[in-house]
Each structure stands twice: as structure tokens, then as C-alpha cells.
C-alpha positions as CSV (number, residue, x, y, z in Angstrom):
1,M,-20.1,5.8,12.8
2,K,-17.1,8.1,12.4
3,P,-14.0,6.8,10.4
4,I,-11.7,5.4,13.1
5,M,-8.7,3.1,13.3
6,F,-7.6,1.2,16.3
7,R,-4.0,1.7,17.4
8,P,-1.7,-1.2,16.4
9,K,-0.5,-1.9,19.9
10,F,-4.1,-2.8,20.9
11,F,-4.6,-5.2,18.0
12,K,-4.6,-8.3,20.2
13,K,-7.2,-6.8,22.5
14,Y,-9.4,-5.9,19.5
15,T,-9.2,-9.5,18.1
16,T,-10.0,-11.0,21.5
17,L,-13.1,-8.8,21.9
18,A,-14.1,-9.1,18.3
19,K,-14.1,-13.0,18.5
20,N,-16.6,-12.6,21.4
21,N,-19.0,-10.8,19.1
22,I,-18.8,-7.6,21.0
23,P,-20.7,-4.7,19.2
24,S,-18.5,-2.2,17.5
25,T,-19.7,0.7,19.8
26,V,-18.3,-1.2,22.8
27,L,-15.0,-1.8,20.9
28,V,-14.7,2.0,20.3
29,E,-15.3,2.7,24.0
30,E,-12.9,0.0,25.2
31,I,-9.9,0.3,22.8
32,P,-7.9,3.5,22.2
33,H,-8.2,4.6,18.6
34,V,-7.6,7.4,16.1
35,D,-10.5,9.4,14.9
36,F,-9.7,10.4,11.3
37,T,-12.0,13.4,11.2
38,D,-10.1,14.9,14.2
39,E,-6.7,13.9,12.7
40,L,-7.6,15.6,9.4
41,K,-8.4,18.8,11.1
42,N,-5.0,18.9,12.8
43,M,-3.0,18.3,9.7
44,C,-0.6,20.8,8.3
45,I,-2.5,23.5,6.4
46,S,0.3,23.8,3.8
47,H,0.0,20.0,2.9
48,P,-3.7,19.1,3.0
49,I,-4.8,15.5,2.6
50,E,-7.0,14.9,-0.4
51,T,-10.2,13.3,0.7
52,C,-12.1,13.9,-2.5
53,P,-11.6,11.3,-5.2
54,N,-12.3,13.5,-8.2
55,K,-9.3,15.8,-7.8
56,S,-6.7,12.9,-8.0
57,L,-8.4,11.4,-11.1
58,L,-6.5,13.8,-13.3
59,Y,-3.4,11.8,-12.6
60,R,-3.5,8.9,-15.2
61,P,-2.4,6.0,-12.9
62,A,-4.9,7.2,-10.3
63,N,-7.7,7.4,-12.9
64,V,-7.1,4.0,-14.3
65,Y,-6.7,2.4,-10.8
66,C,-10.0,4.0,-9.5
67,T,-12.0,3.2,-12.6
68,D,-10.6,0.0,-14.0
69,I,-8.7,-1.8,-11.3
70,Y,-10.1,-1.0,-7.8
71,Y,-13.3,-3.1,-7.9
72,A,-11.6,-6.2,-9.3
73,P,-7.8,-6.2,-9.1
74,T,-6.1,-8.9,-11.1
75,R,-2.5,-9.5,-12.2
76,E,-3.4,-8.4,-15.7
77,N,-4.8,-5.0,-14.7
78,M,-1.9,-4.5,-12.2
79,N,0.4,-4.9,-15.2
80,L,-1.5,-1.9,-16.7
81,L,-0.8,0.1,-13.6
82,Y,2.9,-1.0,-13.8
83,E,3.1,0.3,-17.4
84,L,1.4,3.6,-16.4
85,L,3.7,4.2,-13.5
86,L,6.7,3.3,-15.7
87,R,5.7,6.0,-18.2
88,T,4.6,8.8,-15.8
89,D,7.0,11.6,-14.8
90,N,5.7,12.1,-11.3
91,F,4.1,10.3,-8.4
92,E,1.0,11.9,-7.1
93,I,-0.1,11.1,-3.6
94,G,-3.9,11.2,-3.2
95,Y,-7.1,9.5,-2.6
96,W,-6.3,6.6,-4.9
97,L,-3.4,5.4,-2.7
98,G,-5.9,5.0,0.2
99,K,-8.1,3.0,-2.0
100,F,-5.1,0.9,-3.1
101,S,-4.1,0.3,0.5
102,I,-7.5,-0.7,1.6
103,S,-7.9,-3.1,-1.4
104,Y,-4.6,-4.7,-0.7
105,W,-5.4,-5.2,3.0
106,A,-8.8,-6.6,2.2
107,S,-7.3,-9.1,-0.3
108,C,-4.7,-10.3,2.1
109,Q,-6.9,-10.4,5.2
110,Y,-10.2,-11.7,3.8
111,N,-9.6,-12.9,0.2
112,W,-12.0,-10.1,-0.6
113,Y,-12.2,-10.4,-4.4
114,S,-12.5,-14.2,-4.6
115,K,-14.3,-16.2,-1.9
116,L,-14.7,-13.8,1.0
117,T,-13.9,-15.4,4.4
118,F,-13.7,-13.7,7.8
119,D,-12.2,-16.6,9.8
120,L,-9.0,-17.3,7.9
121,T,-6.1,-19.1,9.5
122,T,-2.6,-17.6,9.6
123,E,-1.4,-19.9,6.9
124,E,-4.4,-19.0,4.6
125,K,-3.6,-15.3,5.1
126,K,0.0,-15.9,4.2
127,R,-1.1,-17.6,1.0
128,Y,-3.5,-14.8,0.2
129,I,-0.7,-12.2,0.7
130,S,1.5,-14.1,-1.7
131,D,-1.3,-14.5,-4.2
132,A,-2.5,-10.9,-4.1
133,P,-2.2,-9.0,-7.4
134,E,-0.5,-6.2,-5.5
135,T,2.2,-8.6,-4.2
136,H,2.8,-9.7,-7.8
137,L,3.1,-6.1,-8.9
138,L,5.6,-5.6,-6.0
139,A,7.7,-8.6,-7.3
140,K,7.7,-7.1,-10.8
141,I,8.8,-3.7,-9.5
142,K,11.5,-5.3,-7.4
143,H,12.8,-7.1,-10.5
144,D,12.9,-3.7,-12.3
145,E,14.7,-2.1,-9.4
146,Q,17.3,-4.9,-9.4
147,I,18.0,-4.4,-13.1
148,L,18.5,-0.6,-12.4
149,L,20.7,-1.3,-9.5
150,T,22.9,-3.6,-11.5
151,E,23.2,-1.1,-14.4
152,I,24.2,1.7,-12.0
153,N,26.7,-0.4,-10.2
154,E,28.2,-1.5,-13.6
155,C,28.5,2.1,-14.7
156,F,30.5,3.0,-11.5
157,E,32.5,-0.2,-11.3
158,S,35.6,1.2,-13.0
159,T,35.5,4.6,-11.1
160,N,36.7,5.6,-7.7
161,I,33.3,6.5,-6.4
162,I,32.6,5.1,-2.9
163,S,29.6,2.9,-2.4
164,P,27.7,5.3,0.0
165,L,27.7,7.9,-2.8
166,I,26.4,5.2,-5.3
167,N,23.6,4.5,-2.8
168,I,22.7,8.1,-2.7
169,I,22.6,8.2,-6.5
170,I,20.3,5.2,-6.5
171,E,18.0,6.6,-3.8
172,Y,17.6,9.9,-5.7
173,N,17.0,8.1,-9.0
174,C,13.7,6.7,-7.6
175,S,11.0,6.8,-10.3
176,P,7.2,6.8,-9.7
177,L,7.2,3.0,-10.3
178,H,9.9,2.5,-7.6
179,L,8.1,4.8,-5.2
180,M,5.0,2.7,-5.6
181,G,7.2,-0.4,-4.9
182,K,8.4,1.1,-1.7
183,L,4.8,1.8,-0.7
184,I,3.6,-1.7,-1.5
185,A,6.6,-3.2,0.4
186,K,5.7,-1.1,3.5
187,L,2.0,-2.1,3.2
188,K,3.0,-5.8,2.8
189,S,5.3,-5.6,5.8
190,D,2.5,-4.0,8.0
191,I,-0.1,-6.6,6.9
192,E,2.3,-9.4,7.7
193,K,3.1,-7.9,11.1
194,Y,-0.6,-8.1,12.1
195,I,-1.6,-11.5,10.7
């Protein structure tokens, strides 16, 4: 089967049909979806999407994530990713972010790395979201962002610089660690939206 993703607005229809044990081939026929192979062909030639894992493994955080963290994410090895992102000078987008997103989603939706369950209640999913190692990494990054924000605001407290300008300075001061925090926050928001 080709790699596809159902459109979010048809999520309720998908869950209804999936509960009735409808085969996946029927779901593909009945529900509008995106075919990733077609989407990848239509992407901008100047900005190709990396689909090969080996090219992104030269980037240290990606290498460590794909080899040491992906198959068994824990709070401890997410702390390692935190340290690597804190020390790196750039944020490389590649295959590893897809793996990160899928792993986070599977942890939240099915408790994938502990006791795998496909029929979780909404409350259980909310608990797994809060217990996910990626969510704890997000909390640590948010704490770091708050410290940075406080320091920047203290530096400009005695000056006549207006707050929108301070916000621009903060936005452009985004480190790889903080970019990862924004990505995790967006993933968490999307996962919570479709519980």
C-alpha cells in the first residue's frame, strides 16, 4: 500500500468506519486522503524533502535520535537530545523529524513503547500525552525559553525599547533547542486536537 494520510477533517468518518472493522482498502476508497508519493513529486525542486535517512545522520542530534532514542524513547535519552540541541549551532530538518513525529504520535495514541493498546479512552490518551518523554522534553525546553525571555526582558527594562521590538529580538534569537520546542508544541497541539 502506498504511503497515505487521511485529511484531518475526515477523521471522525475514519474512526467510525475503523471501529466497524472495515478493511483499509475500503477506507482509502471512501475517505479523501493525501498520497505522499504524489505530494513528494509536486514539491519545490529547490527545497527537496529528504526521504533517505542516511543523509540526515551526519547531523549529530539526528544521528543520536535515530540510533539511540527512536526505538525506545525515555526521559533520560530525551535529556541527551536536549543537551545535543543546546550545543548545536543549527537546526537541520530531515528524515529524523519525521521519525520523531511518528514516535511521539504513537506514544500518545497507543502507549506504543510500554503496554501497546489500540482501544484507549480519551482520558488514557491524555495521560499518555502528559507522560510521553517528548512532552517532558517540551517542558524542559519551555523552562529554558522562560529563563531566556526573563533575561532579555531584564536587559531591556531600563531602556526605551518598545515591547514589539523586544518580541522581534526574542523571535530571531531562536536556537535549535527552541525550534525543536516549537515543533514539539505544534505536534502536541495537533495530537490533542484529534484525541
